[in-house]
N, C-alpha and C positions, 0 to 999 in steps of 0.2 A: 639283580640282573639289569633293570632299567638304569640304575645309577651307574653301573659299570659301562654300559653302552654309551651313555651320555658323556662319561669321562673320556672314553676313547675318541668320541667325536670332537670334543673341545681340545683334547691334546693334539689331535691332527691339525685342527685349525690354528693352534698356537704355533705349530711347526711351519706353517706356510705364511705366517704373518711376520713382517719385518718392521723394524723401526727405521724411518727415513730421516736422516740427519742432513739438513741443508745449511747453506751459509747463514751467518748472522744468528746462529743459535736456534733456527727454525727446526721444529720436530713434527713429525707426523708418522703415519703408518703406511704400509703397503702390503700387497699380496703377491707371492711368488706364483706367476701365471703359467710358467712352463719350467720343466726341470733343467733346461739349459740356461737359467738365470734371468729370464724375462720377468720383470716386476711391474705391476700396475699400481698407481697411486693417484691422488688428486693433483691437478696441475698447480693449484695454489700452494701446495706443499713444497714444490720445487721451483721457486722463483729464480734461483740462481743455478748456474751450470755445475758447480762443485757440490756433489752429493755423495753421501755414504749410506749404506744400509747395514743394519745390525740384525743378524739372524737370531733365531730363538735361543741358540746356544752361546750367544755373546760374540760370535765371530763378526768382525767388521770388514766390509768390502767396499772398495771404490765403485761407484756406479756412474754410468754416462746416460744422459737423457737422450733417448732415441727419437721420440716425437711427443708433441703435446697437442691437445685440443682444448683451448681455453673456453670455448663455448660449452663443451660438455664437461669441462673441469676434470680432464683426464690426462695422465702422462704415463709414458712407457719408459722404464729404466732397464738397463742391461748391466749385469754384474758378471764377472769372470768366474763362473762356477758351473759345474755339471752335477747331475744326479740329485738335484734338490727335490724335496717334497714339494708338490705343486697343487694348485687349486683344481677342484672338480666343479666346473661351472654348472649352475642350476638354471631352471626356467623361471625367470622373474614374472613372466606373463601368467604363470599358473598359481601365483600366490593368492591367498584368500585371507580376508580379515579374521583375526583370531588365531592364525597359524603361529606356532612357536618359531622364534628366530634367535640367533646367537651372534653377538658382536664381539670381535677381538681387536685389540689395538694397544697403543702405548700412551694412555692418558697420563699427562704430567710426567712422562718418561718411565712409567711402570710397564715394562715390556710384557706382552702376553696377557694383559688383563682381560677378563671375560665378563660380559654382561648378557643377560637374557631378557626377552620380552615377547610381545606379540605384534603381529601386523595390524595396523590400523586401516591402511588403504594403500592402493597403488593408483596414482593418477597425478594430474597437474594440480598445482596449488595457486590460488589467487595471490598476486603480488610477488611471486617468485618465478624465476626463469621458466618460460613456456615449454616445459618438457615433463616427462613422467618422473615421478619420485616414488620410491618405496618408503612408506611412512610407518614407523614403528615406535614403541615406547621403550626401546633399549636405552640404557644410560650411556651417554657419550660425554666426553670432556675434551679439552684441548689436547691434541696428540692422537686422537682416534681417527682424524681425517685420513682417508685413504685405506683404512682397514676393512676387513671383510665383514659382510653380513651374510650369515648362512642359515639354511633351514635345518630342521632336526636331523637330517641325514648327513649334514656337513657339506652340502653343495652350496656354492657361492651364488647368492641371489641378488647381491648388491654390494656397492662400495660406499661405506659410510662417509658422508661429506659435510653435513652441517646440522645444527639444531635450530628449530623454528617453533616458537610457541610451546616449548617444552617437549616437543617430539623430535625424534631422530629422522633425518632425511638421508636416503642412500640412492646413489645412481644405480638403476636396474642393471642386472648382469647382461641383459639383452643389449643395452647401450654400450657396455664394455666390449661385447663381442663385435658390434658394428665398428667400434673404434679400432680394434685389431684387424678387422677385415679390410679396412681402407689402407692401402699401401701407396706410398709416393710413386707417381708415374703411372698408376693404373686406376685412375679415377673414372668411374663409369659416367656416361653422359646420356641424358634423356632428351634434353633440349627444351625444357619448359621453365618458365618463370611461374611459380605457384605460391599461393598464400595459404597457410594452415588455417582451418576453420574447425570449430567444435561441431560434431554432428548432432549431438543431443545433450541437453543440460544434465550434468552429473554423470554422463556416460564416459567410459574409458575408450572413446572412439573419436578420431579426428579424420578429416579429409583434407585434400589439397585442391583448392580452386585454381584451375589453370587460367592464368592471366595472359600469357603470351606463348606462342610456339615458334621456335627458331626455324628458319627456312632450311630445308634439306636435312632436318634432324631426325633421329629415331622416332620422336613423338609424331612428327608430321608424316613419316612413312607408315606409322602404325594407325594413321587416320584419327589421332586425337585432335580436339578442337578447343580453342579458347572458350571458357565457360564450363567445360567438363569438370566433374568433381571426382578426383582420384580417391578411392576408398580402401584400397588394399593392393598387395603385390605378393607374388609367389605363394598364393593361397592363405595369406595372413592379413587380417585387417590392420589398418594403421591405428596406433594407440598414442603416438606422441609426434611432436613436430619434427623429430629426427628420423622417423621410420622410413620415409621415402628415400632419403639419402642412404640409410642403412641397407635397404633392399637393393638399391642400385649397385652398391659395392659388394653385395653378397650374391650377385647373379651367377648363374651356372651357364658356362659356355657362351657368355655374351648375350644371352636371351633372358628376358624378364616378362612374366605374365602380369599384366596390370588390370585391376578391376576398377571400373568407374561408372558413374551415373551421368546421364546427359539430359539437359533441360529439366523439366518438372517431373520426369519419370523416376520412379523409385526402383526401376529394373536395373539390376547389376549387369553390366556388359564386361566382356573380357577381350583384351588384345594382347598379342605377344610383340614386344618391342626388341629390336636388335640393338642393344645399347652400344655406344661407341666409347672411346677413351677421351674424355674431356672433363669439364666441371659442371656441376649442377648449381643452379641459382635459385634461391628462395627469397621471396619478397616478404 
């Protein structure tokens, strides 16, 4: 029974995983994120505009690059297809060391190859881009980049991206959700210049030290001050350097509740900011 259930999960994952074929013979993987043909992959997989995706059944489709975020190493593709099997996003914040995970991709062009392993950690890594990574011991190889990392229920908790020190690094599904939530022309604006700081050594918590407040900005109207330490938003603590931006672009009705500390006090204060449509700057 357990083997049958695992087989069903892996088969479903194989059906939402595509091979991404870019110019110059570049190959990678991707995940069908919505049934109307939206695919997510790594930005480094699609360095050129001419891209094709190959579905699990061998069908090849032309794809256009909708948007990229080089800092997050994410790209969104669109293919002309409907009714595709699509991903079920999971909660990357809920992952725990030792949890079983499954990777699917196209290593060396072998479409739908499956690898299993366990979570080692979720957090920032010294010497690598200052953001959260889902770290596991699944086996990755060239061609796996952009493919799904899933939990035992088949929910996507990360996007496999690179290998470091023999371990597999994946972009958390929460970061992928932030990427899709941010749409051109609707960038929420708080009006702060802030620097990410680690709140405690080894902890999966970061804060944003406010360096400047723009005049007449939502931050000024919410009575935030330079020197304030932003520690969370919308009821969730910040865990990576991109969480403030993600919270801004996931706001509800233009309002965002922000948690912060002021001065030497450890007391958490809360304010509601009426965010505007502009850009956020981070130092």
